[in-house]
C-alpha positions in Angstrom: 12.5 11.7 6.2 11.7 14.9 4.3 12.4 13.4 0.8 11.7 16.7 -1.0 14.3 18.5 1.1 16.9 15.8 0.3 16.1 16.0 -3.4 16.7 19.8 -3.3 20.0 19.1 -1.6 21.0 16.6 -4.3 19.9 19.0 -7.0 22.2 21.7 -5.6 25.2 19.5 -4.8 25.1 17.1 -7.8 23.5 19.5 -10.3 20.6 17.2 -10.9 17.1 18.3 -11.9 14.8 15.9 -10.1 11.3 17.2 -9.7 10.8 17.5 -5.9 7.2 18.9 -6.2 5.9 15.5 -7.4 6.8 13.9 -4.1 4.2 16.2 -2.4 1.6 14.3 -4.4 3.1 11.0 -3.2 2.9 12.3 0.4 -0.8 13.2 -0.1 -1.4 9.6 -1.4 0.4 8.2 1.6 -2.0 10.2 3.9 -5.0 8.7 2.2 -3.4 5.2 2.4 -2.9 5.7 6.2 -6.5 7.0 6.5 -5.9 10.5 7.8 -5.7 13.6 5.6 -5.7 16.7 7.9 -7.5 18.9 5.3 -10.3 16.3 5.0 -10.6 14.5 8.3 -10.2 17.5 10.7 -13.6 19.1 11.4 -13.8 22.5 13.2 -16.7 23.0 15.6 -17.4 26.5 17.0 -19.1 26.6 20.4 -19.6 29.2 23.1 -16.4 28.2 24.8 -14.3 28.5 21.6 -13.3 26.3 18.7 -13.0 22.6 19.0 -11.8 19.9 16.6 -13.4 16.5 15.8 -11.8 13.9 13.6 -14.0 12.6 10.8 -14.4 8.8 10.9 -12.7 7.0 8.0 -13.2 3.5 6.5 -9.6 3.8 5.1 -10.7 2.4 1.8 -7.5 3.4 -0.1 -5.4 1.0 1.9 -8.0 -1.7 1.5 -8.0 -1.2 -2.3 -4.2 -1.5 -2.4 -4.3 -4.6 -0.3 -6.8 -6.2 -2.6 -4.8 -5.4 -5.7 -1.7 -6.9 -4.1 -3.7 -10.0 -3.2 -5.1 -10.3 -6.7 -1.8 -9.9 -8.5 0.8 -11.5 -6.3 -0.3 -14.2 -3.8 0.5 -17.7 -2.7 -0.9 -19.1 -6.0 1.5 -17.1 -8.2 4.5 -19.2 -9.5 7.4 -19.0 -11.9 7.9 -21.3 -14.8 11.7 -21.6 -15.5 13.1 -23.5 -18.4 16.5 -24.7 -17.0 16.0 -27.3 -14.2 19.2 -26.3 -12.3 18.2 -22.7 -12.3 14.7 -23.5 -11.2 16.0 -25.6 -8.3 18.4 -22.8 -7.3 15.6 -20.1 -7.2 12.6 -22.1 -6.3 13.7 -25.4 -4.7 13.0 -28.8 -5.9 9.4 -29.3 -4.8 6.2 -28.5 -6.8 5.1 -25.8 -4.4 8.2 -23.7 -5.0 8.8 -23.5 -1.2 12.6 -23.7 -1.3 15.5 -22.1 -3.0 16.9 -18.6 -2.9 13.5 -16.8 -3.2 12.3 -18.5 0.0 15.5 -17.4 1.8 14.8 -13.9 0.7 11.1 -14.1 1.8 10.5 -13.0 -1.7 6.8 -13.6 -2.2 5.6 -12.0 1.1 7.8 -9.0 0.5 6.8 -8.8 -3.2 3.1 -8.8 -2.1 3.8 -5.9 0.3 5.7 -4.0 -2.5 2.7 -4.2 -4.8 0.6 -2.6 -2.1 3.2 0.1 -1.6 3.5 0.7 -5.3 -0.3 1.0 -5.7 -0.5 3.7 -3.0 2.7 5.5 -4.0 2.6 5.1 -7.8 5.7 3.0 -8.3 7.6 0.1 -6.7 11.2 -1.0 -7.1 13.0 -4.3 -6.6 16.7 -3.3 -5.8 19.4 -6.0 -5.6 22.6 -5.9 -3.6 25.3 -8.4 -2.7 26.8 -8.7 0.8 30.4 -10.0 1.4 31.4 -9.0 -2.1 35.0 -8.8 -3.1 35.9 -5.7 -5.0 39.3 -4.7 -6.4 40.9 -1.2 -6.2 39.1 0.0 -9.3 35.7 -1.0 -8.0 35.3 -4.0 -10.2 33.3 -6.9 -8.7 35.2 -10.1 -8.4 34.0 -13.7 -8.0 32.8 -14.0 -4.4 31.5 -17.5 -3.5 31.0 -16.2 0.1 28.7 -13.5 -1.1 25.0 -13.3 -0.4 22.3 -11.8 -2.5 19.9 -9.3 -0.9 16.7 -7.5 -2.1 15.2 -4.2 -1.1 11.6 -3.3 -1.8 11.1 0.5 -2.2 8.0 2.6 -2.8 8.0 5.7 -5.0 9.0 8.0 -2.1 12.4 6.3 -2.1 12.9 6.3 -5.9 14.7 9.1 -7.7 14.7 8.6 -11.5 17.8 10.1 -13.2 17.5 8.9 -16.8 14.3 7.9 -18.6 14.3 6.6 -22.1 11.0 5.8 -23.9 9.2 5.6 -20.6 11.8 3.2 -19.1 13.9 4.3 -16.1 17.5 3.4 -17.1 19.3 5.3 -14.3 18.0 5.9 -10.8 18.9 6.6 -7.2 17.3 5.0 -4.2 17.2 6.8 -0.8 16.2 5.4 2.6 16.5 6.5 6.2 18.7 4.6 8.6 20.4 4.8 12.0 24.2 4.8 12.3 25.8 5.0 15.7 22.4 6.1 17.0 22.2 9.1 14.6 19.6 9.5 11.8 21.2 9.2 8.4 20.2 9.0 4.8 21.5 6.2 2.6 21.7 6.9 -1.1 22.4 4.2 -3.7 22.9 5.4 -7.3 22.8 3.3 -10.4 24.2 4.9 -13.5 25.4 3.8 -17.0 28.3 5.5 -18.8 29.5 4.2 -22.2 27.8 0.9 -21.5 29.5 0.4 -18.2 27.2 0.1 -15.1 28.3 1.8 -11.9 26.7 1.6 -8.5 27.7 4.2 -5.9 26.8 4.2 -2.2 26.7 7.4 -0.1 25.7 8.2 3.5 24.5 11.6 4.9 23.9 12.6 8.5 20.5 14.4 9.0 20.7 17.4 11.2 18.4 20.4 11.8 19.2 24.0 10.8 18.3 27.1 12.8 15.1 27.5 10.7 14.1 24.0 11.5 14.8 22.7 8.0 16.8 19.5 7.7 20.5 19.7 7.0 22.4 16.9 5.2 26.1 16.4 5.8 28.1 13.7 4.0 29.7 11.1 6.2 32.1 8.2 5.8 30.9 4.8 4.6 30.3 2.2 7.4 33.0 -0.4 7.8 32.8 -3.2 5.3 30.9 -1.3 2.6 32.2 0.0 -0.7 31.5 3.5 -2.1 31.6 2.4 -5.8 31.0 -0.9 -7.6 31.2 -1.7 -11.3 29.5 -5.1 -12.2 30.9 -5.5 -15.7 28.3 -6.7 -18.2 25.5 -7.1 -15.8 21.8 -6.2 -16.4 20.3 -3.4 -14.2 20.3 -4.3 -10.5 16.9 -2.7 -10.1 13.5 -3.2 -11.6 10.5 -0.8 -11.4 6.8 -1.2 -12.0 3.7 1.0 -11.6 -0.1 0.6 -11.8 -1.0 0.1 -15.5 -3.2 3.2 -15.8 -1.7 6.0 -17.9 -0.7 8.9 -15.6 -2.5 12.2 -16.3 -0.6 14.2 -13.7 2.2 16.5 -14.7 5.7 15.9 -13.4 7.4 12.9 -11.8 8.9 11.6 -15.1 9.5 7.8 -14.7 7.1 7.5 -11.8 3.5 6.4 -11.9 0.4 7.5 -9.9 -1.5 5.8 -7.1 -4.2 3.4 -8.2 -6.7 5.6 -6.3 -5.3 8.9 -7.6 -8.4 9.4 -9.8 -10.7 8.3 -7.0 -9.9 10.8 -4.2 -13.3 12.5 -4.4 -15.0 9.1 -4.1 -12.8 8.2 -1.2 -13.8 11.4 0.5 -17.4 10.6 -0.3 -17.0 7.2 1.4 -15.7 8.8 4.6 -18.4 11.5 4.6 -21.1 8.8 4.3 -19.5 6.6 6.9 -19.0 9.5 9.3 -22.6 10.6 8.9 -23.8 7.0 9.6 -21.6 6.9 12.7 -22.8 10.3 13.9 -26.5 9.3 13.5 -25.8 6.2 15.6 -23.9 8.3 18.2 -26.7 10.9 18.4 -29.5 8.4 18.1 -29.8 7.3 21.7 -33.1 7.7 23.6 -33.6 11.2 25.1 -36.1 12.1 27.8 -36.9 15.8 28.3 -38.1 16.6 31.8 -39.0 19.4 34.1 -36.5 20.4 36.8 -39.1 19.6 39.5 -38.5 15.9 38.8 -34.8 16.2 39.7 -33.1 15.8 43.0 -31.6 19.1 44.1 -28.2 19.1 45.8 -26.4 22.2 46.9 -22.8 22.0 45.8 -19.7 23.4 47.5 -20.0 26.5 45.4 -23.4 27.2 47.0 -25.3 26.6 43.7 -28.0 24.0 43.2 -27.2 21.0 41.1 -29.9 18.9 39.6 -29.5 15.1 39.6 -31.7 13.2 37.0 -34.0 10.5 38.3 -32.0 7.7 36.6 -28.3 8.5 37.3 -27.2 5.4 35.2 -28.5 7.1 32.1 -27.9 10.7 32.9 -26.9 11.5 29.3 -30.5 10.7 28.2 -32.1 13.6 30.3 -32.2 17.2 29.4 -33.8 19.9 31.6 -36.5 22.1 30.1 -37.1 25.7 31.3 -40.6 25.0 32.5 -43.7 23.0 32.0 -45.0 25.5 29.5 -41.8 25.2 27.4 -41.9 21.4 27.0 -42.3 19.9 23.6 -46.0 19.4 23.7 -46.7 21.7 26.7 -48.6 19.5 29.1 -46.5 16.6 30.2 -43.7 17.0 32.8 -41.6 14.7 30.8 -41.4 13.7 27.1 -39.7 10.8 25.5 -37.9 11.3 22.2 -36.4 8.5 20.0 -34.3 9.9 17.1 -34.5 8.3 13.7 -31.2 6.4 13.1 -31.8 6.5 9.3 -30.0 3.2 8.9 -31.4 2.5 5.4 -30.5 5.9 4.0 -27.1 5.8 5.5 -26.5 2.2 4.3 -27.4 3.2 0.8 -25.2 6.3 0.9 -22.2 4.3 2.1 -22.8 1.5 -0.5 -23.2 4.0 -3.3 -19.9 5.7 -2.4 -18.2 2.3 -2.1 -19.5 1.3 -5.6 -18.1 4.5 -7.1 -14.8 4.2 -5.4 -14.4 0.5 -6.4 -15.3 1.4 -10.0 -12.8 4.3 -10.1 -10.0 2.0 -8.8 -10.5 -0.6 -11.5 -12.1 -3.3 -9.2 -15.6 -3.1 -10.8 -18.8 -1.5 -9.5 -19.7 -4.1 -6.8 -16.4 -5.3 -5.3 -17.5 -4.2 -1.9 -21.2 -5.1 -1.5 -22.6 -5.4 2.1 -25.8 -7.3 2.0 -27.4 -9.6 4.5 -24.5 -9.1 6.9 -21.8 -10.4 4.7 -19.4 -9.0 2.1 -19.7 -10.3 -1.5 -16.3 -11.4 -2.8 -15.0 -11.2 -6.3 -16.2 -14.6 -7.2 -19.7 -13.9 -5.9 -20.7 -11.0 -8.0 -21.1 -11.0 -11.7 -22.3 -7.5 -12.6 -18.9 -6.0 -13.3 -16.5 -8.9 -13.1 -15.4 -8.2 -16.6 -14.1 -4.8 -15.5 -11.9 -6.5 -12.9 -10.6 -9.1 -15.3 -9.6 -6.5 -17.8 -7.9 -4.3 -15.2 -6.1 -7.3 -13.6 -4.8 -8.5 -16.9 -3.6 -5.0 -17.7 -1.8 -4.6 -14.4 -0.1 -8.0 -14.7 2.0 -6.7 -17.6 4.3 -4.2 -15.8 4.6 -6.5 -12.7 5.6 -9.4 -14.9 8.3 -7.3 -16.6 9.6 -6.2 -13.2 9.7 -9.7 -11.8 11.5 -11.2 -14.8 13.9 -8.2 -14.8 15.0 -8.6 -11.2 15.3 -12.4 -11.6 17.7 -11.8 -14.5 19.8 -9.6 -12.3 19.8 -12.3 -9.5 20.8 -15.0 -11.9 23.6 -12.9 -13.3 25.0 -12.2 -9.9 24.5 -15.9 -8.8 26.5 -17.1 -11.8 29.2 -14.4 -12.3 29.8 -13.5 -8.6 28.8 -16.5 -6.5 29.6 -19.2 -9.0 26.2 -20.9 -8.9 25.3 -23.4 -11.6 22.5 -21.3 -13.2 21.6 -20.0 -16.6 20.8 -16.3 -16.6 19.4 -16.5 -20.1 16.9 -19.4 -19.5 13.2 -18.8 -20.3 11.2 -17.3 -17.4 7.4 -16.8 -17.3 4.9 -16.0 -14.5 1.9 -18.2 -13.8 -0.8 -15.9 -12.4 -3.5 -16.8 -10.1 -6.8 -16.2 -11.8 -9.2 -17.4 -9.1 -10.8 -13.9 -9.2 -12.3 -15.1 -12.5 -13.0 -18.7 -11.6 -12.9 -19.9 -8.0 -10.6 -22.8 -7.1 -13.6 -25.0 -6.3 -15.2 -24.3 -9.7 -11.9 -25.0 -11.5 -11.4 -28.3 -9.6 -15.0 -29.5 -10.3 -14.6 -28.7 -13.9 -11.3 -30.6 -14.0 -13.0 -33.6 -12.3 -15.7 -33.7 -14.9 -13.2 -33.5 -17.7 -11.2 -36.3 -16.2 -14.3 -38.5 -15.8 -15.1 -37.8 -19.5 -11.6 -38.8 -20.5 -10.7 -35.3 -21.9 -7.7 -35.0 -19.6 -5.7 -37.7 -17.7 -7.0 -38.4 -14.2 -3.7 -37.6 -12.7 -4.2 -34.0 -13.6 -7.3 -33.9 -11.3 -5.5 -35.7 -8.5 -2.6 -33.3 -8.7 -4.9 -30.2 -8.6 -7.2 -31.6 -5.9 -4.6 -33.1 -3.5 -1.4 -31.3 -4.4 0.3 -34.5 -5.7 
């Protein structure tokens, strides 16, 4: 959906002043994340028969960086520490691995991991809560609804429209997404506002058409059956929670939104693709070539009455090129000449590696995150040259994500207690236990714990629990 056009529509109809131009930058980041930027990856070639296009090869490193950041920050080793036992059981289940409870039903961890990746290419991610089968009175007040079900949406920056921002915190926002209703493309707008301390959530739907000039046209439509247009959850915390990469944004506009983790590394990303494309082209053009005289060819008269020359080896016809005559061959005398182009593998490898090092450094992953040596990739626990850069960046990026996670859990617990009647405590202590295996590998940690247990520094059950999951 053309989000910029929808924002312009909202600015006109609702008298808002949302900066639509910033979403053009988000679209550019999305193109880099997908691995195809027309202005960078389309190459024009002029030949005798006209202009042709070739697509520059891409390693798609922006997506890989976002995936790696998501895997470092939110993975299967990340857990919650919740003070109240009943609340912990409701959210996480009763086992040690936290594989039950409401979060498992919501597929929370896998979706949260994907949201981190989306936030790191788009600049911002949002957890947005809603409740299905909710009972609402005529005034829009939410009533206790034991039959209700909590749901979560995970939105990137292109779906987030900040309305009010106070001290860098988004307090009011709208979330837009594209959907199909009765087979027609529609836009769904959910708006969260606060007036005099009272929180209001409104739901609106718009049909997406096309004007005579090809521009999208948005027409309000009725709410689908079973949905409410306005909801007032009295006394609740925000039903949404936002986070962005921790780097301070140095781009004008987009108040309340962040910037992609690779926004400062686009030149390096282009350098990676240039080096990789050159490497690929050298391999493509590096096949053996044999220049020969036409007298070596078999001559066949075609249907057009013109002679056609068939190379001696028709299985490798692309390796043969006709020379005008013996005197014009490369070294004059021979009737054929073998030529083996230099693949320049070492130079190309160094160029690709240098660009990868620069790109990794600019994205906060350290200088040698992607090191291709001896046919294998060095992982975060195998290099030491710039691990400290990664540790500092990861610790810094955990802060906004932890704030967002705790914020959405507070909203879930409020809804669970006040709307669904669940035996939970919304004010219980909540903390996030991060996976730090990018600093010390699991094997190193387990070996150290084993030595400490043998030395009597910690109980042996601590080692058994860590080693065997007891």
